[in-house]
N, C-alpha and C positions, 0 to 999 in steps of 0.2 A: 231535509236531507235524510232524516231517519225514516220518513215515510217512503221516500224513493228507494232507499236501501231495503226497506222491508218488502216493497213490491217486487224487488228484483230477486229476493231469496227464493230458492226452490224448497217447497215444504216437504218434510218427511211425513208420510201418511201414517197416522196411528188410529183412525182416519176421520176427518171432520165430516159433518153432514153436508149434503149438497146445498149450495147457496143459490139465491135467486139471481138470474142473469140480467145484465143491463141491456135494454133494447138496442139493437143494431150494433152492439159491440161485443163480439165473442171474447170470452175470457179464456185464454190458453193456459193450460197447466201441463207441464212436462210430466211424463210418467214418474211417479214417486214410489218410494219403497218402504215396506215394513221390514225392520231389522230382522235378519235371519242368519243363522250360522253359515248356511250354504248359499253362496252367491247366486248360483243358477236357480235355486228354488225360492229365491227372494220374491215376494209378491209385489207387483207393481200395478198401478192403476192409470186409467186414461179415460177420455171422453169419446162418446159417439156423437157425430155431428149430422145435422140435416140442414141444407141450405146455409151452411156456415154458422148455424146456431147450435150450441151444444144441447144435447137432450138428456143423457144420463151417463153415469160412470160404470165402467166394468173393471174387473180385476182378474189377474192370473199370474202365474209364475213368470219370471223374467224370460224364460225360454219360450213359453207358449203364448205370451201376451201379443206379440206382433201378428202372429197368424190368426189368433182369435179376433183381435180388433179389426183386421182387414176383412175377415169373413163376415162379421156382423155388419160392418159398414157397407159392403157390397150388397148383401141381402136387403138391407134397409133401403138402399138407393133403388134397387129393382122393385121392391114392394111399393115405394113411394111413387115411382114413375107410373106403375100400373094404376095406382089409386088416382093420381092426378089426371090420367087420361079417361077415367071412368066418368059417367054422367054426373052433372053438378049436384043432383039431389041424392046421390049415393053417399051413405055414411060409412066411415071407417069402422071396422070391427076388430077389436083387440081382445084376445082371450088368453087366459093362463090355464094350461092343462098340465095334468100330472103324468109324467113319463118316467118310469123306473124310480118312483118316489121323489123325483125332482120336478119343480115347476118349469114349464116350457112356455114361451111366449109365441103366440101365433097372431099374425096380422092378416085379416081377410083370408083366413084359412091357409096362410103361407107361413112356414116355419121361419122364425127370426133367430131365437137364441134360447139357450138353456141357462137358467139362473143357478149360480154356484154359491157355495158358502163364502167364497172370497168376495163375490158381489154383495152378499148380505152384510159382510163385515164392514164394507165401506159406509153403510147407512146405520150400522150398529143395531140392526133388527134381525128377526128370523128370516129364513129364505122365502116363506110364503108372503110375508109382508113386503119384502123387497121386490118380489115379482109383481105384486099388485101396484106398488108405487111406480115401477117402470111401465106397466101397462097403462096406468092413468096418464102418465106423462106422454106416452106415445099417442094415446087417443087425442089428447088436447093439441099436441104439437102437429100431428099430421093434418088435423082439420084446419088449424091455423095456416099451415103451409099451402093447403089447397085454396083457402080463402084468399091468400096473398097473390095467387096466380090469376085471379079474375080481372077482367078488363078494367072495371071501374076502380078497383084497388090500385092497379098499376097507373091509371090516369091520376089518381089522387097523389100517389107517391111521386109521379113525375112533376106535379105542381110543387110539391115540397122540395124536390131536387132543384127546380128552377129558382124557387125562392131562396134556397140555400146558396146556390151559385151567385145570385145577385147580391146576397148579404156578404159573401166572401169578397166580391169585387168592391163593394162599398167600404167594408172594414179595411181591406188592403189599401185602398186609396186614402182612407183616413189616416192609417198608420204611416203611409209614405209622406203625406202632407205634414204630419206631426214631426216626422224625422227631418224633413227639409227645414222646418221652422226651428227645430232644436239645433240643427247644424248651423244655421245662420246666427242664432244667439251665441253659440259657442265660439263662432268666428269673430263676433263683435266684442265679446266680453274681454278676451285677452288683450285686444288693441286698446280698449278703454283703460284697463288696469295698467298696461305698460305705460300709457301716457301719464297716469298718475304717479307711477313708481319712478319714472325718469324725470319728474319735475324737480326743480331745485329745492322746493319747500317740503317735499315728501321726505320724512325721516327714514323711510325704508327704501329710498331710491337707489338701490344697488343692483348691478347687473345680475348677480347670482339670484336675487329675489325674483327678478323678471324671468330668468330661466326656469326657476322652480314653478312659478305660476303657469308658464307656457307648457311645461311638461305635465303639470297637473291637469290642465284643460285637454291636452292631447290624450292622456290616459282615459279621462272621462269620456271624451269623444269616441275613442276606440271601443270602450266598454259599451257605450250606448249603441254604437253602430252594430256590434255583434248581437246585442239584445234585440234590436230592430230586425235584423236578419232572422234571428230565431223566431220572432213574432210572426214575420211574414211566412216563414216556412211552416209554422204551426197552423196559421190560418188556412193555407192552401192544402197542406197535408191532412189536417183534421177535417176540413170541409169535404175534401174528396173522399176521405175514409167514411164520413157520415153518409154521403150520397151513395157509396157502394153498398152500405147496409140497408138502404131503403128498398132494394129490390131483391127478391129471392134468387134471381139468376146471377146477380153480381155479389151477393153476400159472401159467397165462398172465397172470393178474392181477398176479403178481409183476413180470413184465417191464413191464407197463403202469404199475405204481406206480413202479418205479425210473426208467422213462423220463420220467414226468411230474414226479417229485418229487426227482430226484437233485440238481439245482441248488438248489432251495429248501431242501432238507435240508442241503446243504453250507453255504449261506449262513447258515441258522438256527444250525447248529452253531458256525460261526465267530463269529457275534454272541454266542451264549451263552457260549462260552469267553472271549471278550474281556470281556464283562460280569463274569463270575465272577473273571477275573484282576484287573480293576480293583478290585472289592470286596475281594479278598484283599490287594491292594497297600495299599488304604486301612487295612485292619486291621493290617497289618504296620507301616505308618508310625505309626499311633496307638499301637501297642504299643511301638515304639522311643521315641516321644516321651514316653510315660508312664514308661518305664524311665529315660530320661535325666533327667526331672524328679525322680523318686524318688532317683536317685543324688546329687542336689544337696542332700541333707538336712543336710550338715555345712557348707553355705555360710552366710554371714550372711543375715539375713532380707531385706535389700535385694537382695542378689545372687540369692537364691532366687526372689524374686518376678520379678525381671528375666529370669531364666533361663526361667521359665514362659512369659512373654510371647514371648520369642524362639523357644522351641521350638514354641509354638502357631503363630507366623508361619511358621516353616520347615515345619511340618506341612502347612499349607494350600498353600504354594507347591510343595512336593514332590508333593502329591496332584495338583495341576494338571499338573505335568511328567509324572508317571506316567500320567495319563489320556491326554495327547497321545501318549506313546510307545505305549501299548497300542492306542489307536485307529488309529495308523499301522500297527502290525503287523497289526491286524484287517483293515484295508483291503487290505494286500498279500495276506493269506491269502484274502480274498474274491475278489480278482482271480485268484489261482491256482486257486481252486475253480471259477471260470468258464472256465478254460482259457486265460486271457490270459497271454501271455509278459511277465513283469514286468522282464526284463533290460533291454530298451530303455527302459522307463520309469525304471528306476534310473539308467541311463546318461544320460538326459536330465534327471534331477532336478537335477544340478549346474547346468545351463544355466538351468533354471527358477528355481533358488535364487538365481542371480546376478540374474536379471531381477526377481524379487520383492524382493530386498534393495535394488536400486536404486529400486524403486517404493515401498518402505515404509521409508524411512530413519527416519521418526518412530517407527515401531514398534520398530526396532532401538535407537534412543536410549532409548525407554521401558524396554525390557528391560534395557539396560546400567545405566541409572540405578536401576531397581528392584532389580537384583542388588546394586549398591553400597549402596543403602539397607538391604537386609536384612543383608548381610555386616557393614557398619559399625555396625549397630544404631542407626541414626538415630532410628527409631521402630518400633513393632511393633503388632500387634493389641491393642486395649484402651488404647492411649495416647491422650492428648488433645494435639492438635497445632494449630499455627497456621501457615498457609501464605498469605503475602500478606494479602489482605483476608478470607479465609475460615478457618475452623477448626472443630474439633469432635472427637468420639470416632472413632478409626479402627475401622471395622467390617469392612473388607475391604482386603487388601493382596496384590497379586501382582506379577509382573514387568512388567505393562503399566500398571497404574493403582492409585491409592489412593482409597478411598471413605471419607468422614467424615460423621458425623451431627452437625449443629450444634444449638444450644440450642433452635431452633424446630422441630426434627424433620426438617429438610430433609436429604436424602442428596446430598452433593456429591461428584462424581467428578472427580479431578484426574489427568491423565496424568503419569506419573513424570518424563518429560522436562521438564515445566513446573515441577518442584519444584527451586528453586535455593537458597532459604533457608527453613529450617523451624524453628519453635520448638516443642520438646517440653515440655509442661507437666507431664509425669508420669514422667519418666525417673528411676528409682531412688528419688527422693524429691521432694516438692513443698513449697511454702512459702505460707503465708497472709500476705500483705502488707497490714497494716491501718493506716489513717490515721485518727486519732481527733481531731476538732476540740474544743477546750476554750475556753471564754470567757476573754477577757483578764482579767476581774475575778476569776477563780477562783484558788484557792491552787495554784500549779503543783506544789510538792513533794507536797502531799497527793494531787493528782490522779495523779502518777506512781506514788506508793506504792500507791494504790488499784488502778490498772491492773495493776501487778505482782502484787498479792495475788490479784486475780481470775484472772489467767493461771496463777499457780502452783497455786492451788486446783483449777482445772479440769484441769491436767496430771497431778494426783495421783489423780484419780478413776478407778475401774476401767473405766468406760465409755469414757473418752477417752484414758487413758494409752497403750493400744496404738497409737492413731492419731497421737499427738504424739511424734515421735522424740527431741526435745531440749526442755529447759525453754525456755519462751517468752523472747524477748529484747525488753525495752522499751528502745528505742534513744534515747529522749528527744525533745526538741522538734525537729522536723524543719524547720519553717519558720513564719514569721509570715504568715498568710493573711487574706483578707477575711472568713473565717469564724471567725477567732481563732487560737489556738495549735494547730498541727498536730503531734500526737504519733504517732510511727511505732512499730509493734510487728511483730516477725517471729516466726512460729510454724512450725517445721519439722515436716512431717507425712508420713504415708504417701502414696504416689502416689494422686492423685485424691481425697484426703480434705481438701484445703485449704479447699474451699468449705463442707463440713459443719462443720469446726472453726471457721471464721470466723463462720458464722451463729450458732453456739451462744455463741461468745465475745462477739459484739456484744449478744446478748440478755442475758447475765449482766452485762456491763459497764453497760448502760443501767439495769438494776435497781439496781446498786451505786452508780452516780452519782446517781440520784434519791434514794436513801437518805442519801447523804452531802451532799446539797444542792449538788452541783456540776453546773452547767448545761452542756449541749452547745450551743455557739454556733450562731447562725444567720447567714446573710450580712447584713452591715451596710454602709451606705454613708453617708458624711457629705458634705454639699454646702456649700462656702464661697463666698459671693457678695461680691465686692469692688467691684462696679460701682455708684457713687453715684447715677448717673442712673436706673438700674434700681430702686434702693431708693426714690428719690423718687417714681417712678411708683407703686410698691406702696403707699407711705405715703399718697399722695393719692387712692388708689382709682381711678386712671385707667389703670392698666396693663391690657393686653389679654391 
């Protein structure tokens, strides 16, 4: 990453010596500046090109540089075309002459440019030496350019281009085959693991473990798919770019492509790297969560289930934090790729942070309270909670908010800072709290024995035994109500199973009570009238 960021930076010229160029790959350099008090008089530098290959650097003030660069470039192209159309045995003649005490470069007796002190400053030599260096470079490069236009050279380059195209096809097909093979392996592996995890003998055979493994493989598959796409794009783009550089007539397109696409390519690369990094982080988090859950095989069933819910919650929150971190890094790299100095931005980030913190105190409270909720295990994903007048199944939990789905299907969003008192209905175990009304005329002892028998029989059945953690407790007569005697029964169940157990128990108890002839009471009310005058009115038939 540091190498990429370094290649993206625009260098301030103080000024380095010219470096050797890579064959067929023009190295672009944006005009760079020597610090000066006057912006318009600031000295900038740039390259002169021939057939898309950079020859030498020139320098001038920011105001004069565009005009001077364009003038030298046009003159060089005219001189080069005349030289290329001359007989094959004609040699190029580059001379340095003195005009007004300044060295002037002539090519085949045609004026090209005057060497200035700014040009000499680029090479950190005197003016005469700088002029000789430019003349030597022109002599060699023009001869090479003419040599590259010969028929035999173009034929040889055509062979290289054909071989390069064939190599691109072979490599692309190889990468595609590898991608297909990798995709098949990824499709088979989750199925094999799911079969192991779902087996009765597997200690980690829990649905949440299966989901984590599936998500891990899905993230890995997505990351690999993007990397394969990037590889294919690099093969064809790089190969085509290389072929363009083989011929002098097409080499100029390299400069145009790099000039037009350098910033989009850099931004695209940063976005792709950030996306792949996020996906790989998700896969690592899911892998860690799955391993952590599997390591809890020797815990009690209640602790194991609770561990799964907590790990699932931590996994979601950690993914959110990882996403924020990678997006922040991606934004910084994108700014660097655009040539923006991020040091002042980082220096001012603290001031912005203070301002934002003052303006978003509620968000900070949400984050702190959300962190405490997760650390203290007040509730987790999959729990059923009640907060104030609302409640339901926790579907989403992060540092800022909690989302629950109530019995009517409504998704309720609660800021974490608003959660003061919360009732968790499914933490580690649950309880079915049943109140059974029996008529006052019924045999109380017989009713109690019948209720206990139905509860014990249900707890011993294979279907309901795993869901009922302890034998049901028939507590006895809880109160005398307007509906009759109220008998209370407690059944300790697995988390979130209390409603299923209660429904089945009520169904069985109704059948058993009907068979035993014990009636379930209905609301009754007796009215006592002691008003003699009212009774007389009723007796005489005169009452209204």
